[in-house]
OpenMM code with the backbone's topology and positions (N, CA, C; nanometers):
from openmm import Vec3, app, unit

residues = "MET ASN SER PHE SER ASN SER ALA PHE ALA ARG PHE PHE THR GLU PHE PRO LYS LEU LEU LEU ALA GLN LEU ILE ASN ALA VAL ALA PHE THR VAL PHE THR ALA LEU PHE VAL LEU ILE GLY TYR LEU THR GLY PHE ASN ASN ILE ILE VAL TRP CYS LEU GLY ILE ILE PRO SER MET PRO PHE PHE ALA GLY LEU VAL MET THR VAL ARG LYS ILE GLY ILE GLU LYS LYS GLY CYS THR GLY CYS LYS ASN ILE PHE ARG TYR SER".split()
positions = [
    Vec3(-4.4313, -0.4824, 2.7635),
    Vec3(-4.2895, -0.5019, 2.7856),
    Vec3(-4.2140, -0.3788, 2.7356),
    Vec3(-4.1104, -0.3413, 2.8080),
    Vec3(-4.0326, -0.2244, 2.7700),
    Vec3(-3.9524, -0.2513, 2.6430),
    Vec3(-3.9371, -0.1469, 2.5652),
    Vec3(-3.8513, -0.1624, 2.4488),
    Vec3(-3.7054, -0.1572, 2.4931),
    Vec3(-3.6183, -0.2016, 2.4056),
    Vec3(-3.4771, -0.2093, 2.4424),
    Vec3(-3.4179, -0.0712, 2.4674),
    Vec3(-3.4646, 0.0311, 2.3974),
    Vec3(-3.4075, 0.1651, 2.4147),
    Vec3(-3.4396, 0.2243, 2.5517),
    Vec3(-3.5429, 0.1747, 2.6182),
    Vec3(-3.5784, 0.2239, 2.7513),
    Vec3(-3.5283, 0.1337, 2.8635),
    Vec3(-3.4579, 0.0282, 2.8299),
    Vec3(-3.4155, -0.0669, 2.9324),
    Vec3(-3.2910, -0.0157, 3.0038),
    Vec3(-3.2680, -0.0702, 3.1225),
    Vec3(-3.1501, -0.0333, 3.2004),
    Vec3(-3.0232, -0.0774, 3.1290),
    Vec3(-3.0295, -0.1884, 3.0574),
    Vec3(-2.9137, -0.2392, 2.9847),
    Vec3(-2.8687, -0.1393, 2.8780),
    Vec3(-2.9637, -0.0813, 2.8062),
    Vec3(-2.9306, 0.0169, 2.7023),
    Vec3(-2.8790, 0.1465, 2.7638),
    Vec3(-2.9348, 0.1865, 2.8777),
    Vec3(-2.8881, 0.3094, 2.9433),
    Vec3(-2.7444, 0.2956, 2.9910),
    Vec3(-2.7071, 0.1768, 3.0365),
    Vec3(-2.5687, 0.1572, 3.0801),
    Vec3(-2.4716, 0.1749, 2.9648),
    Vec3(-2.5114, 0.1353, 2.8441),
    Vec3(-2.4214, 0.1522, 2.7308),
    Vec3(-2.4215, 0.2950, 2.6785),
    Vec3(-2.5322, 0.3650, 2.6867),
    Vec3(-2.5327, 0.5037, 2.6401),
    Vec3(-2.4645, 0.5962, 2.7398),
    Vec3(-2.4663, 0.5617, 2.8653),
    Vec3(-2.4012, 0.6423, 2.9693),
    Vec3(-2.2659, 0.5847, 3.0093),
    Vec3(-2.2073, 0.5021, 2.9237),
    Vec3(-2.0826, 0.4348, 2.9583),
    Vec3(-1.9676, 0.5310, 2.9886),
    Vec3(-1.9489, 0.6413, 2.9145),
    Vec3(-1.8386, 0.7327, 2.9495),
    Vec3(-1.8508, 0.7914, 3.0899),
    Vec3(-1.9718, 0.8214, 3.1329),
    Vec3(-1.9904, 0.8739, 3.2687),
    Vec3(-1.9598, 0.7673, 3.3736),
    Vec3(-2.0015, 0.6452, 3.3475),
    Vec3(-1.9711, 0.5363, 3.4395),
    Vec3(-1.8211, 0.5082, 3.4439),
    Vec3(-1.7562, 0.5168, 3.3297),
    Vec3(-1.6126, 0.4940, 3.3244),
    Vec3(-1.5370, 0.6022, 3.4000),
    Vec3(-1.5810, 0.7272, 3.3871),
    Vec3(-1.5173, 0.8364, 3.4606),
    Vec3(-1.5379, 0.8205, 3.6110),
    Vec3(-1.6567, 0.7811, 3.6517),
    Vec3(-1.6832, 0.7606, 3.7943),
    Vec3(-1.5972, 0.6476, 3.8503),
    Vec3(-1.5823, 0.5388, 3.7743),
    Vec3(-1.4986, 0.4278, 3.8201),
    Vec3(-1.3516, 0.4683, 3.8228),
    Vec3(-1.3089, 0.5509, 3.7288),
    Vec3(-1.1707, 0.5972, 3.7273),
    Vec3(-1.1398, 0.6825, 3.8504),
    Vec3(-1.2322, 0.7693, 3.8870),
    Vec3(-1.2139, 0.8511, 4.0076),
    Vec3(-1.2063, 0.7623, 4.1316),
    Vec3(-1.2923, 0.6617, 4.1372),
    Vec3(-1.2896, 0.5681, 4.2500),
    Vec3(-1.1577, 0.4915, 4.2544),
    Vec3(-1.1107, 0.4455, 4.1401),
    Vec3(-0.9869, 0.3674, 4.1360),
    Vec3(-0.8655, 0.4523, 4.1745),
    Vec3(-0.8627, 0.5769, 4.1291),
    Vec3(-0.7509, 0.6649, 4.1633),
    Vec3(-0.7497, 0.6939, 4.3133),
    Vec3(-0.8663, 0.7225, 4.3706),
    Vec3(-0.8735, 0.7494, 4.5146),
    Vec3(-0.8316, 0.6267, 4.5946),
    Vec3(-0.8777, 0.5097, 4.5545),
    Vec3(-0.8407, 0.3866, 4.6244),
    Vec3(-0.6897, 0.3629, 4.6163),
    Vec3(-0.6318, 0.3857, 4.4992),
    Vec3(-0.4885, 0.3651, 4.4806),
    Vec3(-0.4066, 0.4629, 4.5642),
    Vec3(-0.4476, 0.5891, 4.5651),
    Vec3(-0.3732, 0.6904, 4.6404),
    Vec3(-0.3777, 0.6606, 4.7901),
    Vec3(-0.4949, 0.6328, 4.8431),
    Vec3(-0.5067, 0.6069, 4.9864),
    Vec3(-0.4351, 0.4776, 5.0270),
    Vec3(-0.4457, 0.3742, 4.9449),
    Vec3(-0.3761, 0.2497, 4.9771),
    Vec3(-0.2248, 0.2689, 4.9714),
    Vec3(-0.1762, 0.3402, 4.8705),
    Vec3(-0.0321, 0.3672, 4.8609),
    Vec3(0.0161, 0.4503, 4.9791),
    Vec3(-0.0665, 0.5420, 5.0247),
    Vec3(-0.0302, 0.6240, 5.1405),
    Vec3(-0.0135, 0.5378, 5.2658),
    Vec3(-0.1054, 0.4462, 5.2875),
    Vec3(-0.0958, 0.3614, 5.4059),
    Vec3(0.0154, 0.2573, 5.3931),
    Vec3(0.0440, 0.2105, 5.2727),
    Vec3(0.1589, 0.1212, 5.2533),
    Vec3(0.2876, 0.1966, 5.2829),
    Vec3(0.2956, 0.3209, 5.2373),
    Vec3(0.4129, 0.4037, 5.2659),
    Vec3(0.4286, 0.4287, 5.4156),
    Vec3(0.3194, 0.4560, 5.4827),
    Vec3(0.3243, 0.4741, 5.6287),
    Vec3(0.3738, 0.3459, 5.6960),
    Vec3(0.3268, 0.2315, 5.6472),
    Vec3(0.3716, 0.1038, 5.7028),
    Vec3(0.5204, 0.0819, 5.6841),
    Vec3(0.5709, 0.1162, 5.5675),
    Vec3(0.7140, 0.0990, 5.5423),
    Vec3(0.7977, 0.1979, 5.6219),
    Vec3(0.7522, 0.3218, 5.6326),
    Vec3(0.8296, 0.4229, 5.7048),
    Vec3(0.8345, 0.3964, 5.8549),
    Vec3(0.7271, 0.3439, 5.9099),
    Vec3(0.7248, 0.3163, 6.0532),
    Vec3(0.7826, 0.1795, 6.0875),
    Vec3(0.8032, 0.0960, 5.9863),
    Vec3(0.8557, -0.0375, 6.0113),
    Vec3(0.7494, -0.1365, 6.0539),
    Vec3(0.6248, -0.0963, 6.0514),
    Vec3(0.5143, -0.1839, 6.0904),
    Vec3(0.4486, -0.2372, 5.9631),
    Vec3(0.5181, -0.3291, 5.8961),
    Vec3(0.4692, -0.3844, 5.7700),
    Vec3(0.3696, -0.4951, 5.7981),
    Vec3(0.2462, -0.4574, 5.8001),
    Vec3(0.1408, -0.5526, 5.8306),
    Vec3(0.0295, -0.5320, 5.7292),
    Vec3(-0.0359, -0.6383, 5.6900),
    Vec3(-0.1444, -0.6294, 5.5926),
    Vec3(-0.2608, -0.5473, 5.6472),
    Vec3(-0.2777, -0.5453, 5.7775),
    Vec3(-0.3853, -0.4671, 5.8381),
    Vec3(-0.3619, -0.3184, 5.8151),
    Vec3(-0.2384, -0.2748, 5.8301),
    Vec3(-0.2057, -0.1331, 5.8052),
    Vec3(-0.2248, -0.1009, 5.6580),
    Vec3(-0.1858, -0.1908, 5.5700),
    Vec3(-0.2008, -0.1667, 5.4273),
    Vec3(-0.3479, -0.1555, 5.3882),
    Vec3(-0.4326, -0.2360, 5.4505),
    Vec3(-0.5750, -0.2359, 5.4159),
    Vec3(-0.6515, -0.1180, 5.4759),
    Vec3(-0.5879, -0.0411, 5.5617),
    Vec3(-0.6560, 0.0768, 5.6159),
    Vec3(-0.6841, 0.1818, 5.5093),
    Vec3(-0.6203, 0.1717, 5.3944),
    Vec3(-0.6481, 0.2626, 5.2836),
    Vec3(-0.7881, 0.2476, 5.2276),
    Vec3(-0.8529, 0.1363, 5.2576),
    Vec3(-0.9896, 0.1148, 5.2104),
    Vec3(-1.0857, 0.2119, 5.2790),
    Vec3(-1.0611, 0.2413, 5.4050),
    Vec3(-1.1558, 0.3224, 5.4832),
    Vec3(-1.1729, 0.4631, 5.4263),
    Vec3(-1.0651, 0.5397, 5.4004),
    Vec3(-1.0889, 0.6738, 5.3457),
    Vec3(-1.1334, 0.6741, 5.1997),
    Vec3(-1.1211, 0.5623, 5.1294),
    Vec3(-1.1654, 0.5598, 4.9901),
    Vec3(-1.3120, 0.5173, 4.9747),
    Vec3(-1.3769, 0.4764, 5.0812),
    Vec3(-1.5166, 0.4328, 5.0719),
    Vec3(-1.6152, 0.5437, 5.0325),
    Vec3(-1.5959, 0.6701, 5.0710),
    Vec3(-1.6887, 0.7724, 5.0203),
    Vec3(-1.6873, 0.7843, 4.8676),
    Vec3(-1.5742, 0.7582, 4.8049),
    Vec3(-1.5689, 0.7603, 4.6590),
    Vec3(-1.6437, 0.6414, 4.6010),
    Vec3(-1.6395, 0.5284, 4.6687),
    Vec3(-1.7169, 0.4124, 4.6253),
    Vec3(-1.8664, 0.4394, 4.6402),
    Vec3(-1.9044, 0.5101, 4.7456),
    Vec3(-2.0455, 0.5461, 4.7639),
    Vec3(-2.0922, 0.6366, 4.6506),
    Vec3(-2.0062, 0.7277, 4.6076),
    Vec3(-2.0409, 0.8126, 4.4936),
    Vec3(-2.0557, 0.7321, 4.3664),
    Vec3(-1.9736, 0.6292, 4.3484),
    Vec3(-1.9853, 0.5420, 4.2326),
    Vec3(-2.1177, 0.4665, 4.2354),
    Vec3(-2.1555, 0.4175, 4.3518),
    Vec3(-2.2830, 0.3459, 4.3655),
    Vec3(-2.4002, 0.4390, 4.3363),
    Vec3(-2.3923, 0.5623, 4.3822),
    Vec3(-2.5003, 0.6583, 4.3552),
    Vec3(-2.5090, 0.6909, 4.2063),
    Vec3(-2.3952, 0.6984, 4.1380),
    Vec3(-2.3953, 0.7238, 3.9941),
    Vec3(-2.4619, 0.6090, 3.9195),
    Vec3(-2.4276, 0.4868, 3.9541),
    Vec3(-2.4878, 0.3703, 3.8895),
    Vec3(-2.6377, 0.3639, 3.9197),
    Vec3(-2.6757, 0.3960, 4.0425),
    Vec3(-2.8180, 0.3933, 4.0787),
    Vec3(-2.8965, 0.4974, 4.0004),
    Vec3(-2.8416, 0.6172, 3.9866),
    Vec3(-2.9137, 0.7211, 3.9138),
    Vec3(-2.9309, 0.6850, 3.7672),
    Vec3(-2.8291, 0.6258, 3.7070),
    Vec3(-2.8392, 0.5911, 3.5655),
    Vec3(-2.9262, 0.4676, 3.5459),
    Vec3(-2.9061, 0.3644, 3.6269),
    Vec3(-2.9745, 0.2376, 3.6050),
    Vec3(-3.1156, 0.2309, 3.6571),
    Vec3(-3.1410, 0.2863, 3.7734),
    Vec3(-3.2714, 0.2692, 3.8364),
    Vec3(-3.3585, 0.3930, 3.8221),
    Vec3(-3.3025, 0.5094, 3.8524),
    Vec3(-3.3827, 0.6307, 3.8492),
    Vec3(-3.3990, 0.6877, 3.7091),
    Vec3(-3.3266, 0.6316, 3.6128),
    Vec3(-3.3367, 0.6720, 3.4726),
    Vec3(-3.3052, 0.8196, 3.4523),
    Vec3(-3.2094, 0.8695, 3.5293),
    Vec3(-3.1674, 1.0082, 3.5166),
    Vec3(-3.0231, 1.0108, 3.4716),
    Vec3(-2.9918, 1.1065, 3.3878),
    Vec3(-2.8523, 1.1256, 3.3526),
    Vec3(-2.7845, 1.2036, 3.4636),
    Vec3(-2.6589, 1.1801, 3.4838),
    Vec3(-2.5852, 1.2529, 3.5861),
    Vec3(-2.4418, 1.2693, 3.5414),
    Vec3(-2.3790, 1.3702, 3.5940),
    Vec3(-2.2390, 1.3904, 3.5627),
    Vec3(-2.1558, 1.3106, 3.6608),
    Vec3(-2.0548, 1.2425, 3.6107),
    Vec3(-1.9746, 1.1531, 3.6941),
    Vec3(-1.9032, 1.2242, 3.8068),
    Vec3(-1.8263, 1.3278, 3.7753),
    Vec3(-1.7467, 1.3966, 3.8780),
    Vec3(-1.8358, 1.4659, 3.9793),
    Vec3(-1.9348, 1.5363, 3.9316),
    Vec3(-2.0212, 1.6129, 4.0215),
    Vec3(-2.0936, 1.5194, 4.1186),
    Vec3(-2.1394, 1.4066, 4.0708),
    Vec3(-2.2136, 1.3145, 4.1556),
    Vec3(-2.1231, 1.2468, 4.2570),
    Vec3(-2.0043, 1.2088, 4.2178),
    Vec3(-1.9136, 1.1415, 4.3118),
    Vec3(-1.8744, 1.2357, 4.4240),
    Vec3(-1.8415, 1.3613, 4.3904),
    Vec3(-1.7975, 1.4519, 4.4957),
    Vec3(-1.9146, 1.5022, 4.5799),
    Vec3(-2.0355, 1.4946, 4.5302),
    Vec3(-2.1507, 1.5346, 4.6098),
    Vec3(-2.1765, 1.4358, 4.7213),
    Vec3(-2.1598, 1.3062, 4.6955),
    Vec3(-2.1913, 1.2036, 4.7936),
    Vec3(-2.0714, 1.1591, 4.8746),
    Vec3(-1.9542, 1.2135, 4.8484),
    Vec3(-1.8371, 1.1705, 4.9258),
    Vec3(-1.8056, 1.2687, 5.0360),
] * unit.nanometer
topology = app.Topology()
chain = topology.addChain("A")
for resn in residues:
    res = topology.addResidue(resn, chain)
    for name in ("N", "CA", "C"):
        topology.addAtom(name, app.Element.getBySymbol(name[0]), res)
């Protein structure tokens, strides 16, 4: 059986600042793109939830970078830099 220091649970806590930075980048990108599409909806007068939700589409590459960061830390047991990894996969 693996010791606790080699487990994925322990790696998530030791790499927590990198995971937090990756999630922050994802959250900022999602917020910016969603706010942009809400603004477009208000300016054009087409206030519809469908237009507001279109901000999800351009923010998905940042989510993919977040998933790759979590996969590298949790499964592949490799350390990675949060910013570099997110922008590499987006």
